[in-house]
C-alpha positions as a printed NumPy array, in Angstrom:
array([[  3.444, -19.913,  -9.325],
       [  1.429, -20.399, -13.084],
       [  0.762, -17.817, -15.457],
       [ -1.946, -15.964, -16.828],
       [ -2.925, -17.56 , -20.29 ],
       [ -5.501, -16.938, -23.301],
       [ -5.707, -20.631, -23.819],
       [ -9.237, -20.93 , -22.493],
       [-10.054, -17.736, -24.63 ],
       [ -9.215, -18.786, -27.837],
       [-10.731, -22.367, -27.451],
       [-13.988, -19.967, -26.526],
       [-13.58 , -18.071, -29.678],
       [-13.108, -20.582, -32.678],
       [-10.9  , -18.633, -34.074],
       [-12.761, -15.477, -33.785],
       [ -9.482, -12.912, -32.955],
       [-12.669,  -9.672, -32.601],
       [-14.836, -11.833, -30.086],
       [-11.111, -12.381, -28.442],
       [-10.152,  -8.71 , -28.437],
       [-13.602,  -8.106, -27.128],
       [-12.76 , -10.794, -24.351],
       [ -9.88 ,  -9.285, -23.047],
       [-10.896,  -5.786, -22.903],
       [-13.926,  -6.609, -21.054],
       [-11.288,  -8.591, -18.119],
       [ -9.207,  -5.225, -18.091],
       [-12.112,  -3.015, -17.522],
       [-13.935,  -4.744, -14.807],
       [-10.711,  -6.589, -13.111],
       [ -9.204,  -3.59 , -12.103],
       [-12.218,  -2.152, -10.339],
       [-13.281,  -5.322,  -9.064],
       [ -9.848,  -5.49 ,  -7.443],
       [-10.218,  -2.325,  -5.978],
       [-13.473,  -2.69 ,  -4.586],
       [-12.342,  -6.577,  -2.789],
       [ -9.005,  -4.298,  -1.309],
       [-11.425,  -1.746,   0.21 ],
       [-13.627,  -4.079,   1.715],
       [-10.981,  -6.841,   2.937],
       [ -9.185,  -3.123,   4.002],
       [-12.467,  -2.3  ,   6.429],
       [-12.792,  -6.22 ,   7.344],
       [-16.297,  -6.558,   5.506],
       [-15.337,  -9.914,   4.849],
       [-18.875, -11.159,   3.836],
       [-18.662,  -8.51 ,   1.101],
       [-15.026,  -9.447,   0.491],
       [-15.932, -12.875,   0.029],
       [-18.846, -11.847,  -2.654],
       [-15.759,  -9.991,  -4.58 ],
       [-13.608, -12.664,  -4.479],
       [-16.528, -15.03 ,  -5.935],
       [-16.332, -12.762,  -9.011],
       [-12.592, -11.919,  -9.64 ],
       [-12.156, -16.066,  -9.676],
       [-14.06 , -15.807, -12.686],
       [-11.488, -14.337, -14.798],
       [ -8.889, -15.887, -12.731],
       [-10.729, -19.2  , -14.62 ],
       [-10.92 , -17.613, -17.733],
       [ -7.225, -16.805, -17.676],
       [ -6.31 , -20.413, -17.245],
       [ -5.304, -20.129, -13.387],
       [ -6.444, -23.547, -12.458],
       [ -4.553, -24.161,  -9.242],
       [ -5.082, -20.418,  -8.317],
       [ -9.123, -20.751,  -8.706],
       [ -8.895, -23.481,  -5.72 ],
       [ -7.   , -21.57 ,  -4.24 ],
       [ -9.479, -18.75 ,  -4.308],
       [-12.33 , -20.913,  -3.604],
       [-10.495, -21.787,  -0.69 ],
       [-10.041, -18.272,   0.495],
       [-13.426, -17.014,  -0.632],
       [-14.707, -20.304,   2.287],
       [-12.699, -18.753,   4.599],
       [-13.935, -15.141,   4.362],
       [-17.366, -16.362,   4.547],
       [-16.452, -17.636,   8.266],
       [-14.369, -14.506,   8.803],
       [-10.951, -16.162,   8.319],
       [ -8.41 , -14.676,   6.179],
       [ -6.19 , -17.465,   6.104],
       [ -4.794, -17.853,   2.093],
       [ -5.034, -13.654,   1.77 ],
       [ -1.417, -13.639,   0.919],
       [ -1.928, -16.379,  -1.997],
       [ -4.737, -14.856,  -3.06 ],
       [ -2.674, -11.12 ,  -3.392],
       [ -0.553, -12.54 ,  -4.642],
       [ -2.401, -13.76 ,  -7.465],
       [ -4.095, -10.488,  -8.067],
       [ -0.787,  -9.232,  -8.52 ],
       [  0.214, -11.629, -11.232],
       [ -2.724, -10.746, -12.855],
       [ -2.512,  -7.224, -13.003],
       [  1.079,  -7.191, -14.45 ],
       [ -0.219,  -9.704, -17.044],
       [ -2.8  ,  -7.602, -18.196],
       [ -0.488,  -4.639, -18.881],
       [  0.865,  -6.702, -21.641],
       [ -2.374,  -7.566, -23.47 ]])
C-alpha cells in the first residue's frame, strides 16, 4: 500500500517551512478527532453520517499524497451513502497508515 508523504504540502508552501508546519499541525490536530467521529458513526451504523466523515477525511488523504487511497475513499463514501460498507477494511487500513505516519511527524 502507498505511504503518506509531504510532497503536496511542500509544493503548496513554496518552501515556506512555517506554512508547512502549520498545515501539518492542523492535520495532526483534526485527523484523530475526525477519525473517531467516523468510527463512532460506523459502529452505530449511521452510514450517511459516516459518509460525511469519509468526505472530510478524504481531503486529508489527498493532502498526504495518497492518490490510490483517495480513490478508495471516494468509492467507500459512495457505498456508505447507499448503506453499503464494502471497502470498509480498505478504508480502515488507510486510517491506520495515516495514524502511524502522523506520529512520526
